[in-house]
C-alpha positions as CSV (number, residue, x, y, z in Angstrom):
1,M,-94.8,28.2,-8.4
2,V,-93.9,25.6,-5.8
3,P,-90.4,24.0,-6.2
4,H,-91.7,20.8,-7.8
5,E,-93.7,22.7,-10.3
6,V,-90.7,24.8,-11.2
7,M,-88.7,21.5,-11.7
8,R,-91.4,20.0,-13.9
9,H,-91.5,23.2,-16.0
10,R,-87.7,23.7,-16.5
11,W,-86.3,20.2,-16.1
12,P,-89.1,17.7,-16.9
13,D,-86.8,14.6,-17.3
14,L,-85.2,15.2,-13.9
15,A,-88.7,15.9,-12.3
16,R,-90.0,12.6,-13.6
17,K,-87.1,10.7,-12.1
18,L,-87.7,12.4,-8.7
19,D,-91.4,11.7,-8.8
20,D,-90.6,7.9,-9.1
21,L,-88.5,7.9,-6.0
22,D,-89.5,6.8,-2.5
23,P,-89.4,10.0,-0.4
24,A,-87.8,8.1,2.4
25,S,-84.9,6.6,0.3
26,G,-81.4,7.7,0.3
27,G,-81.0,8.0,4.1
28,V,-83.1,11.1,4.4
29,C,-85.7,11.9,7.1
30,L,-87.5,14.6,9.0
31,T,-87.6,14.8,12.8
32,Q,-89.8,17.0,14.9
33,G,-88.1,16.7,18.3
34,G,-88.6,20.3,19.5
35,R,-87.6,21.7,16.2
36,R,-87.5,20.6,12.6
37,R,-84.4,18.8,11.5
38,L,-83.7,17.6,8.0
39,L,-81.3,14.6,8.2
40,V,-79.2,13.0,5.5
41,H,-77.6,9.8,6.6
42,G,-78.0,11.0,10.2
43,Q,-76.5,14.5,9.6
44,S,-78.3,17.8,9.4
45,L,-78.9,19.1,5.9
46,V,-79.3,22.7,7.3
47,S,-78.8,24.6,10.5
48,S,-81.4,26.3,12.6
49,D,-80.8,29.4,10.4
50,P,-80.2,28.0,6.9
51,R,-80.2,31.4,5.1
52,R,-77.6,33.0,7.4
53,E,-75.4,29.8,7.3
54,A,-75.5,29.7,3.5
55,E,-74.7,33.3,3.0
56,R,-71.7,33.1,5.4
57,W,-70.4,30.0,3.6
58,V,-70.8,31.6,0.2
59,D,-69.1,34.8,1.3
60,A,-66.1,32.9,2.7
61,A,-65.9,30.8,-0.5
62,L,-65.9,33.9,-2.8
63,A,-63.5,35.7,-0.6
64,G,-61.0,32.8,-1.0
65,F,-61.6,33.0,-4.8
66,R,-61.1,36.7,-4.9
67,G,-57.8,36.3,-3.1
68,I,-56.4,34.5,-6.3
69,A,-58.6,35.9,-9.1
70,A,-57.3,38.2,-11.7
71,K,-60.4,40.4,-11.6
72,A,-61.6,40.5,-8.0
73,D,-64.8,42.3,-8.9
74,Q,-66.2,39.4,-11.0
75,V,-67.8,36.2,-9.9
76,P,-67.3,33.3,-12.4
77,R,-69.7,30.6,-13.4
78,V,-70.1,28.4,-10.3
79,H,-70.5,24.7,-10.0
80,L,-72.3,24.1,-6.7
81,F,-71.9,20.6,-5.1
82,G,-74.5,20.8,-2.3
83,H,-77.7,22.7,-2.2
84,G,-79.4,22.6,1.2
85,V,-82.9,24.1,0.9
86,G,-81.8,26.6,-1.7
87,W,-80.1,29.5,0.1
88,E,-76.7,28.6,-1.3
89,V,-78.0,29.0,-4.8
90,A,-79.8,32.3,-3.9
91,A,-76.7,33.8,-2.2
92,L,-74.5,33.1,-5.3
93,L,-77.1,34.7,-7.6
94,E,-77.3,37.7,-5.3
95,R,-73.5,38.1,-5.4
96,G,-73.4,38.2,-9.2
97,A,-72.7,34.7,-10.4
98,P,-73.6,34.7,-14.1
99,E,-74.5,31.0,-13.9
100,V,-74.9,28.5,-11.2
101,V,-74.7,24.8,-12.1
102,V,-76.2,22.7,-9.3
103,H,-74.8,19.2,-8.9
104,P,-77.1,17.0,-6.8
105,A,-75.3,14.1,-5.0
106,E,-78.3,11.7,-4.8
107,P,-81.7,12.1,-6.4
108,A,-83.4,11.1,-3.2
109,V,-81.6,13.9,-1.3
110,L,-82.6,16.4,-4.0
111,R,-86.3,15.4,-3.8
112,F,-86.1,15.6,0.0
113,A,-84.6,19.1,-0.2
114,L,-87.2,20.3,-2.7
115,E,-90.0,19.3,-0.4
116,H,-88.6,21.8,2.1
117,W,-87.1,24.3,-0.4
118,E,-87.4,27.9,1.0
119,C,-86.5,30.0,-2.0
120,P,-88.3,28.8,-5.2
121,Q,-87.3,32.0,-7.0
122,A,-83.8,30.7,-7.1
123,L,-85.1,27.6,-9.1
124,A,-86.9,29.9,-11.5
125,D,-83.9,32.1,-12.2
126,P,-82.6,31.4,-15.7
127,R,-79.0,31.6,-14.5
128,V,-79.6,28.3,-12.6
129,T,-79.1,24.9,-14.3
130,F,-78.9,21.3,-13.0
131,A,-76.4,18.7,-13.9
132,A,-78.7,15.9,-13.0
133,T,-76.4,12.9,-13.7
134,R,-72.7,12.3,-14.2
135,R,-73.4,12.1,-18.0
136,D,-74.5,15.7,-17.8
137,C,-71.1,16.6,-16.5
138,A,-69.1,15.3,-19.6
139,G,-67.1,18.3,-21.0
140,L,-69.1,20.7,-18.9
141,A,-66.3,22.8,-17.4
142,R,-65.1,26.0,-19.0
143,P,-61.8,27.8,-18.3
144,G,-62.3,30.0,-15.3
145,D,-65.2,28.1,-13.8
146,L,-65.3,27.9,-9.9
147,A,-66.3,24.7,-8.1
148,L,-67.6,24.8,-4.5
149,E,-68.6,21.9,-2.2
150,T,-70.6,22.5,0.9
151,P,-69.1,20.9,4.0
152,L,-71.9,18.2,4.2
153,W,-71.3,17.2,0.6
154,R,-67.5,16.8,1.2
155,R,-68.2,14.6,4.1
156,L,-71.0,12.4,2.8
157,F,-70.6,12.4,-1.0
158,A,-66.9,12.6,-1.7
159,E,-67.0,9.8,-4.3
160,E,-69.8,11.4,-6.2
161,V,-68.2,14.9,-6.1
162,A,-64.8,13.5,-7.2
163,A,-66.4,11.5,-10.1
164,R,-68.4,14.6,-11.3
165,R,-65.3,16.8,-11.0
166,A,-63.3,14.3,-13.0
167,T,-66.0,13.9,-15.7
168,A,-66.5,17.7,-16.0
169,G,-62.8,18.6,-16.0
170,L,-63.0,20.6,-12.7
171,L,-59.8,19.3,-11.3
172,R,-58.0,20.6,-8.3
173,S,-55.0,18.4,-9.3
174,A,-54.7,20.4,-12.6
175,E,-53.2,23.1,-10.5
176,L,-50.3,20.8,-9.4
177,R,-47.6,18.9,-11.1
178,L,-47.3,15.9,-8.9
179,R,-44.5,13.3,-8.8
180,I,-46.1,9.9,-8.7
181,L,-44.5,6.5,-8.4
182,V,-46.7,3.7,-9.7
183,V,-45.6,0.3,-8.2
184,E,-46.5,-2.3,-10.7
185,P,-47.8,-5.8,-9.8
186,F,-45.6,-8.9,-10.5
187,Y,-48.1,-10.2,-13.1
188,G,-51.7,-10.9,-13.9
189,G,-54.7,-8.7,-15.0
190,S,-53.7,-5.8,-12.7
191,L,-50.3,-5.4,-14.4
192,P,-51.8,-3.8,-17.5
193,M,-54.1,-1.8,-15.3
194,A,-51.1,-0.3,-13.5
195,R,-49.5,0.6,-16.8
196,S,-52.7,2.3,-18.1
197,A,-53.1,4.1,-14.8
198,A,-49.5,5.5,-15.1
199,A,-50.1,6.5,-18.7
200,A,-53.3,8.3,-17.7
201,L,-51.6,10.2,-14.9
202,R,-48.9,11.3,-17.4
203,A,-51.6,12.5,-19.7
204,L,-53.1,14.5,-16.9
205,G,-49.8,16.3,-16.7
206,H,-48.0,14.7,-13.8
207,D,-44.4,13.4,-13.5
208,V,-44.9,9.7,-13.3
209,R,-42.3,6.9,-12.8
210,S,-43.2,3.2,-12.9
211,L,-41.4,0.6,-10.8
212,S,-41.5,-2.7,-12.7
213,F,-41.2,-6.2,-11.1
214,E,-42.3,-8.2,-14.2
215,G,-38.9,-9.9,-14.4
216,M,-39.3,-11.0,-10.8
217,A,-42.5,-13.0,-11.3
218,G,-40.6,-16.2,-12.2
219,A,-38.4,-16.0,-9.1
220,R,-41.4,-15.4,-6.9
221,E,-43.2,-18.4,-8.3
222,T,-40.1,-20.6,-7.8
223,L,-39.7,-19.5,-4.2
224,H,-43.4,-20.2,-3.4
225,A,-43.1,-23.6,-5.1
226,F,-40.0,-24.4,-3.1
227,S,-41.7,-23.2,0.1
228,D,-44.7,-25.5,-0.6
229,R,-42.3,-28.5,-0.8
230,H,-40.3,-27.5,2.2
231,P,-42.6,-26.0,4.9
232,G,-39.6,-24.9,6.9
233,A,-38.6,-22.6,4.1
234,Q,-41.6,-20.2,4.3
235,A,-39.3,-17.5,5.6
236,L,-37.6,-17.4,2.1
237,A,-40.7,-16.3,0.4
238,A,-41.4,-13.7,3.1
239,E,-37.8,-12.4,2.8
240,F,-38.3,-12.0,-1.0
241,T,-41.4,-9.9,-0.4
242,R,-39.5,-7.7,2.1
243,L,-36.8,-7.3,-0.5
244,M,-39.3,-6.0,-3.1
245,G,-40.7,-3.7,-0.6
246,H,-37.2,-2.3,0.1
247,M,-36.9,-1.7,-3.7
248,V,-40.0,0.5,-3.4
249,L,-38.2,2.5,-0.7
250,V,-35.0,2.9,-2.7
251,E,-36.9,4.0,-5.8
252,S,-39.0,6.5,-3.7
253,R,-35.9,8.0,-2.1
254,A,-34.3,8.6,-5.5
255,F,-37.5,9.9,-7.2
256,G,-39.0,12.0,-4.3
257,P,-42.6,11.3,-5.1
258,D,-45.6,13.2,-3.7
259,L,-47.7,10.0,-4.0
260,V,-46.9,6.3,-4.3
261,L,-49.7,4.3,-5.9
262,G,-50.0,0.5,-5.8
263,L,-52.5,-1.9,-7.3
264,A,-53.6,-5.4,-6.5
265,Q,-50.6,-7.7,-6.4
266,S,-48.1,-4.8,-6.1
267,P,-45.3,-5.9,-3.7
268,F,-46.0,-3.5,-0.9
269,T,-45.2,-4.4,2.6
270,P,-46.5,-2.8,5.8
271,E,-42.9,-1.9,6.8
272,A,-42.3,-0.1,3.4
273,S,-45.7,1.7,3.7
274,R,-45.0,2.9,7.2
275,E,-41.6,4.2,6.2
276,L,-43.0,6.1,3.2
277,R,-45.6,7.7,5.3
278,S,-43.2,8.7,8.0
279,A,-41.1,10.4,5.3
280,G,-44.2,12.5,4.3
281,I,-44.9,10.5,1.2
282,R,-48.6,9.8,0.7
283,T,-49.6,6.3,-0.3
284,A,-52.7,4.9,-2.0
285,F,-53.7,1.4,-3.0
286,W,-56.3,0.6,-5.6
287,F,-57.7,-2.8,-4.7
288,V,-59.0,-4.1,-8.0
289,E,-60.0,-7.6,-6.6
290,D,-63.0,-9.2,-5.1
291,W,-62.4,-9.0,-1.4
292,E,-64.1,-12.3,-0.8
293,T,-61.9,-14.2,-3.2
294,L,-58.5,-12.7,-2.3
295,D,-58.1,-11.6,1.3
296,Y,-54.5,-10.3,1.4
297,W,-56.1,-6.8,2.0
298,R,-56.2,-7.7,5.7
299,G,-52.5,-7.2,6.1
300,L,-52.4,-4.0,3.9
301,H,-55.4,-1.8,4.3
302,G,-54.4,0.1,7.5
303,H,-50.9,0.9,6.3
304,F,-52.0,3.3,3.5
305,D,-53.2,6.9,3.5
306,F,-56.0,5.9,1.1
307,F,-57.4,2.5,0.3
308,L,-59.6,2.4,-2.9
309,P,-61.6,-0.8,-3.5
310,I,-63.9,-1.6,-6.5
311,Q,-66.6,-2.6,-4.0
312,R,-68.8,-0.9,-1.5
313,G,-71.2,-2.1,1.2
314,R,-70.1,-4.9,3.4
315,F,-66.4,-4.6,2.3
316,Q,-66.2,-0.9,3.2
317,E,-68.0,-1.5,6.5
318,K,-65.5,-4.3,7.3
319,L,-62.5,-2.1,6.5
320,A,-63.9,0.8,8.6
321,G,-64.0,-1.6,11.5
322,L,-60.4,-2.5,11.1
323,A,-58.6,0.8,10.7
324,S,-59.2,4.6,10.3
325,T,-57.6,4.7,6.8
326,P,-60.0,6.5,4.4
327,V,-61.8,4.0,2.2
328,R,-63.1,5.3,-1.1
329,Y,-64.9,3.4,-3.8
330,L,-63.1,3.6,-7.2
331,P,-64.6,1.3,-9.9
332,A,-62.8,-0.3,-12.8
333,C,-62.7,1.2,-16.3
334,A,-61.1,0.7,-19.8
335,D,-58.1,2.1,-21.6
336,P,-59.2,3.3,-25.1
337,D,-55.6,3.1,-26.3
338,H,-55.6,-0.6,-25.9
339,Y,-59.3,-1.4,-26.3
340,R,-60.8,0.0,-29.4
341,P,-62.7,-1.2,-32.6
342,E,-60.6,-3.4,-34.8
343,E,-61.2,-5.6,-37.8
344,W,-61.5,-9.3,-37.3
345,G,-59.2,-10.4,-40.2
346,E,-59.4,-13.8,-41.8
347,G,-62.2,-16.3,-41.1
348,E,-65.6,-16.0,-39.6
349,P,-66.0,-13.7,-36.6
350,P,-67.6,-15.2,-33.5
351,V,-71.4,-15.2,-33.1
352,L,-71.4,-15.6,-29.3
353,S,-68.1,-15.3,-27.4
354,F,-66.7,-15.4,-23.9
355,V,-63.2,-14.3,-22.8
356,G,-62.0,-15.1,-19.3
357,A,-60.6,-17.7,-16.9
358,G,-62.4,-20.9,-16.1
359,Y,-64.0,-20.2,-12.8
360,H,-66.4,-22.7,-11.2
361,N,-69.5,-20.7,-11.8
362,R,-68.7,-20.2,-15.5
363,E,-68.1,-23.9,-16.0
364,R,-71.5,-24.7,-14.5
365,L,-73.4,-22.0,-16.4
366,F,-71.9,-22.8,-19.7
367,L,-73.0,-26.4,-19.4
368,E,-76.5,-25.1,-20.1
369,L,-75.4,-23.2,-23.3
370,L,-73.8,-26.2,-25.2
371,D,-76.5,-26.0,-27.9
372,L,-75.6,-22.3,-28.7
373,P,-72.8,-21.2,-31.0
374,L,-70.6,-20.2,-28.0
375,R,-66.8,-19.9,-28.4
376,I,-64.6,-19.5,-25.3
377,W,-61.1,-17.9,-25.0
378,G,-59.0,-18.0,-21.9
379,S,-57.0,-20.1,-19.5
380,D,-57.6,-22.3,-16.5
381,W,-60.5,-24.2,-17.9
382,R,-60.8,-28.0,-17.4
383,A,-59.0,-29.9,-20.1
384,S,-61.8,-32.4,-20.4
385,G,-65.5,-32.4,-20.2
386,P,-68.4,-30.9,-22.3
387,V,-67.3,-27.2,-22.0
388,S,-63.7,-28.0,-23.1
389,R,-64.8,-28.4,-26.7
390,L,-65.8,-24.8,-26.8
391,L,-62.3,-23.6,-25.9
392,Q,-60.3,-21.8,-28.6
393,N,-56.5,-21.6,-29.1
394,G,-55.8,-24.5,-26.8
395,G,-57.1,-22.7,-23.7
396,R,-54.2,-20.3,-23.4
397,R,-54.4,-16.8,-21.9
398,T,-55.3,-14.2,-24.5
399,T,-53.5,-10.9,-25.3
400,A,-55.1,-7.5,-25.2
401,A,-54.8,-7.4,-29.1
402,E,-56.7,-10.7,-29.3
403,N,-59.3,-9.6,-26.8
404,R,-60.2,-6.4,-28.7
405,R,-60.7,-8.3,-32.0
406,I,-63.0,-10.7,-30.2
407,Y,-64.9,-8.0,-28.4
408,A,-65.2,-5.7,-31.5
409,N,-66.4,-8.4,-33.9
410,S,-68.6,-10.8,-31.9
411,L,-72.2,-10.4,-32.6
412,I,-72.8,-11.0,-28.8
413,N,-70.2,-10.8,-26.1
414,L,-71.0,-12.7,-23.0
415,N,-69.7,-11.4,-19.7
416,L,-70.2,-13.5,-16.5
417,H,-68.4,-12.2,-13.4
418,S,-66.3,-14.8,-11.7
419,S,-67.2,-16.7,-8.5
420,T,-65.6,-19.7,-6.8
421,Y,-68.6,-20.9,-4.9
422,H,-71.8,-20.1,-7.0
423,A,-73.4,-22.5,-9.4
424,G,-73.7,-19.9,-12.2
425,I,-74.8,-16.3,-11.5
426,N,-74.0,-14.7,-8.2
427,P,-77.4,-13.2,-7.0
428,D,-75.5,-10.8,-4.7
429,G,-72.7,-9.7,-7.1
430,D,-71.6,-6.1,-6.6
431,F,-68.3,-5.0,-8.3
432,V,-68.2,-4.5,-12.1
433,N,-65.1,-6.1,-13.7
434,P,-62.8,-4.4,-16.2
435,R,-64.1,-6.6,-19.0
436,T,-67.5,-4.8,-18.8
437,F,-65.9,-1.5,-19.9
438,E,-63.3,-3.1,-22.2
439,I,-66.0,-4.8,-24.4
440,L,-67.8,-1.5,-24.7
441,A,-64.7,0.4,-25.5
442,C,-64.1,-1.9,-28.4
443,G,-67.7,-1.2,-29.7
444,G,-68.9,-4.6,-28.8
445,F,-72.4,-5.6,-27.8
446,Q,-72.6,-7.2,-24.3
447,L,-74.8,-9.4,-22.2
448,T,-73.7,-9.4,-18.6
449,D,-74.9,-10.7,-15.3
450,R,-76.6,-8.1,-13.2
451,R,-74.5,-6.3,-10.6
452,S,-75.6,-4.1,-7.7
453,L,-73.0,-1.4,-8.6
454,L,-73.7,-1.4,-12.3
455,P,-76.8,1.0,-12.6
456,E,-74.8,4.1,-11.5
457,L,-72.1,3.3,-14.1
458,L,-74.0,2.0,-17.2
459,E,-77.6,1.9,-18.2
460,D,-79.2,-1.5,-18.7
461,G,-81.0,-1.7,-22.1
462,R,-79.3,1.3,-23.4
463,E,-75.6,0.7,-23.2
464,L,-75.5,-3.0,-22.4
465,V,-78.1,-5.7,-21.5
466,C,-78.2,-7.5,-18.1
467,F,-79.6,-11.0,-17.3
468,D,-80.5,-12.6,-13.9
469,S,-80.9,-16.2,-14.9
470,V,-79.9,-18.8,-17.5
471,R,-83.4,-18.8,-18.9
472,Q,-83.3,-15.0,-19.4
473,L,-79.8,-15.2,-20.9
474,R,-81.0,-17.8,-23.5
475,E,-84.0,-15.6,-24.4
476,L,-81.7,-12.5,-24.8
477,V,-79.3,-14.5,-27.0
478,A,-82.1,-15.7,-29.2
479,H,-83.5,-12.1,-29.4
480,H,-80.3,-10.4,-30.3
481,L,-79.2,-13.1,-32.8
482,A,-82.4,-12.3,-34.6
483,H,-82.1,-8.5,-34.2
484,P,-78.4,-7.6,-34.7
485,A,-79.1,-4.0,-35.5
486,E,-80.5,-3.5,-32.1
487,G,-77.3,-4.8,-30.5
488,R,-75.2,-2.6,-32.7
489,A,-77.1,0.5,-31.5
490,I,-76.7,-0.5,-27.9
491,A,-73.0,-1.2,-28.4
492,A,-72.5,2.3,-29.9
493,A,-74.2,3.9,-26.9
494,G,-72.1,1.8,-24.6
495,R,-68.8,2.9,-26.3
496,R,-69.8,6.6,-26.0
497,A,-70.5,6.1,-22.3
498,V,-67.1,4.5,-21.6
499,L,-65.2,7.2,-23.5
500,E,-67.1,10.0,-21.7
501,L,-67.1,8.5,-18.2
502,H,-65.1,5.4,-17.7
503,T,-61.4,5.7,-18.9
504,Y,-58.3,5.5,-16.9
505,R,-57.9,9.3,-17.2
506,H,-61.3,9.6,-15.5
507,R,-60.4,7.2,-12.7
508,M,-57.0,8.6,-12.0
509,A,-58.5,12.1,-12.0
510,E,-61.1,10.8,-9.5
511,L,-58.4,9.3,-7.3
512,L,-56.5,12.5,-7.1
513,E,-59.7,14.5,-6.4
514,L,-60.6,12.1,-3.6
515,V,-57.2,12.6,-2.0
516,L,-57.5,16.4,-2.3
517,L,-61.0,16.4,-1.0
518,E,-59.8,14.6,2.1
519,Q,-57.1,17.1,2.7
520,A,-56.5,20.2,0.6
521,D,-52.8,20.5,1.5
522,V,-52.0,16.8,1.3
523,F,-49.1,17.4,-1.1
524,P,-47.3,20.3,0.5
525,H,-44.1,20.1,-1.6
526,A,-45.9,19.6,-5.0
527,A,-44.8,21.9,-7.9
528,R,-47.5,24.4,-9.1
529,R,-48.3,24.5,-12.8
530,R,-48.2,27.4,-15.1
531,S,-51.0,27.8,-17.7
532,L,-50.0,28.3,-21.4
533,D,-52.6,31.1,-21.3
534,K,-50.8,32.9,-18.5
535,D,-47.4,32.4,-20.1
536,S,-48.3,33.6,-23.5
537,A,-48.0,37.3,-24.4
538,D,-48.0,36.5,-28.1
539,P,-51.4,37.5,-29.6
540,E,-51.1,34.8,-32.3
541,L,-50.5,32.0,-29.8
542,A,-53.2,33.4,-27.5
543,A,-55.7,33.3,-30.4
544,W,-54.6,29.7,-31.2
545,L,-55.2,28.6,-27.5
546,A,-58.6,30.4,-27.5
547,A,-59.7,28.2,-30.4
548,L,-59.2,25.0,-28.4
549,P,-62.1,23.1,-26.8
550,P,-63.4,25.1,-23.8
551,A,-63.0,22.3,-21.3
552,L,-59.4,21.5,-22.3
553,P,-56.9,22.7,-19.7
554,R,-54.4,25.3,-21.2
555,E,-51.5,23.2,-19.9
556,L,-48.7,21.7,-22.0
557,D,-49.4,18.0,-21.3
558,A,-53.2,18.3,-21.8
559,V,-52.9,20.3,-25.0
560,A,-50.2,17.9,-26.4
561,D,-52.2,14.8,-25.6
562,W,-55.3,16.3,-27.2
563,L,-53.3,17.1,-30.4
564,R,-52.0,13.5,-30.6
565,R,-55.4,12.0,-30.1
566,R,-56.9,14.3,-32.9
567,R,-54.5,12.8,-35.5
568,E,-54.9,15.7,-37.9
569,P,-52.2,17.7,-39.8
570,L,-50.3,20.0,-37.4
571,D,-49.9,23.7,-37.9
572,A,-46.9,25.6,-36.7
573,A,-48.3,26.3,-33.2
574,A,-49.4,22.6,-32.7
575,A,-45.9,21.3,-33.8
576,T,-44.3,23.8,-31.4
577,I,-46.4,22.5,-28.5
578,L,-45.5,18.9,-29.2
579,Y,-41.9,19.8,-29.6
580,M,-41.9,21.6,-26.3
581,Q,-43.3,18.5,-24.5
582,E,-40.8,16.2,-26.1
583,L,-37.9,18.5,-25.1
584,R,-39.1,18.7,-21.5
585,D,-39.6,14.9,-21.3
586,W,-36.1,14.4,-22.7
587,A,-34.7,16.7,-20.0
588,R,-36.7,14.7,-17.4
589,A,-35.4,11.4,-18.7
590,K,-31.8,12.7,-18.6
591,G,-32.2,13.9,-15.1
592,V,-31.8,17.6,-16.0
593,E,-35.0,18.6,-14.1
594,Q,-33.9,16.6,-11.0
595,A,-30.4,18.1,-11.1
596,Y,-31.9,21.6,-11.3
597,E,-34.2,20.9,-8.4
598,Q,-31.3,19.6,-6.3
599,A,-29.2,22.6,-7.2
600,R,-32.0,25.0,-6.2
601,L,-32.5,23.2,-2.9
602,Q,-28.7,23.4,-2.2
603,R,-28.8,27.1,-3.0
604,E,-31.7,27.7,-0.6
605,G,-29.9,25.6,2.0
606,R,-26.7,27.7,1.8
607,R,-28.8,30.9,2.0
608,A,-30.5,29.6,5.2
609,E,-27.1,28.8,6.7
610,H,-25.8,32.3,6.1
611,G,-29.0,34.0,7.2
């Protein structure tokens, strides 16, 4: 069988998707200048001797694995990120891999590679499987699995590799217990995002401290208002920002983090970032804003080790032209602890709802929906005019609790991404806002304007429904008002997708994987973790651990978090695990762990002094 025929026989759904692709899409091409070259985004897919190159790479990767493996003569199940023209797969099979899960980065690259595949027998081998999409990765990892990325995949597809690792549970960061300082924003929508990010990092087993500036928001606004009235006083606002940046430094010196993470509106200064980096502390900034609306990124981007916007394309190109800081796309998500299904309570639930601030484009579009049963929640809307009569609760800002009741109980949730200069729908809109995921996490049915980055995250018509024009939006509203069961089925699929792919635990795992993909030893002083499996010589506890879900890391925080989420009666082993975590967290809060670490460092210092 030729490769495409094998694919159609073994993976018909994937084969159909590949057949529908343009062979020249995805930055792939074939050149004939003296010798054949398979190019992916301008880089060679394989060398002049692809078989020998693949075998050398596989042998080096397995040699590294055997250096740390308990049983050096056994090759584990392998997740292969990168496939060339098949020789990497064949080499792993020849060296005894019981199963090889191939993770293609882009469908177009896979189709291109299959057209030049040199070992179809590897595709036909029953030990080979394909994880065609990120959805196929959910819960895929098993304890002991080995993940390998080819050098080309690490360079060109780091974001896809990190997302798949996070979704599958193949985390390099699971081997480390990192100290992470999360610098909270003063206020706004990114503040709860920072808190959800910190909670997710803790759930992933890291030692996390949050630096809060919430009480400073009033002082900051007062200073800015004062500076607006007195132009000569601009330096006061700048001095206040420098003071906040110095607080970040003081907290970092006390905590000793491996990583300092900021989000949009966090009071970072270039001076503080430079000092952190010079002290060997890595810094990352998650820019959860539209770069064309808020441009303060210009003064920050080059001062971080990693800059993570929720946009691609032109923004990434612009950033690359300004500084060499690695830029990696990291989309928004939802926190299922805050956004979940909830009963409406008293009164009639909304039929058609919108939650959000009153941006120009929303005012203009909603003027054409005045005859529909639309109810609007949110702040910063015009106090007068036709749209104002749709406002609920006096046009004040809503809480997360109010939002989840609205999202969960509206027959139709309308989501229109903001724009300050479009008269309605932005035809070139790219980023996907947090509301998209939050509505779905609550089990709500959603109609949203089409975004260029949405298809790789959520499926139109299956998990939500997109519109391109006001006319199409009105048609969709009429259809789903008449067919509510269809909307409920789509909403259920959307909620499953968010829980499997788009939570803060996924995003924070992706963030750490992106950092570790860039540089394996980026956290040289990070503590190593110990597995509960390795620590347990008790047969009863070992049997209890073996009964846990296969993809769940056998690590204290991960197991404790799973037990709490399960919300079932605890047996003795489960209660002991939760007690162990609470005792450890108490010791951390009291500074016992820090005092122990300082004492250890002092002892080592004295030993070094005395030879």
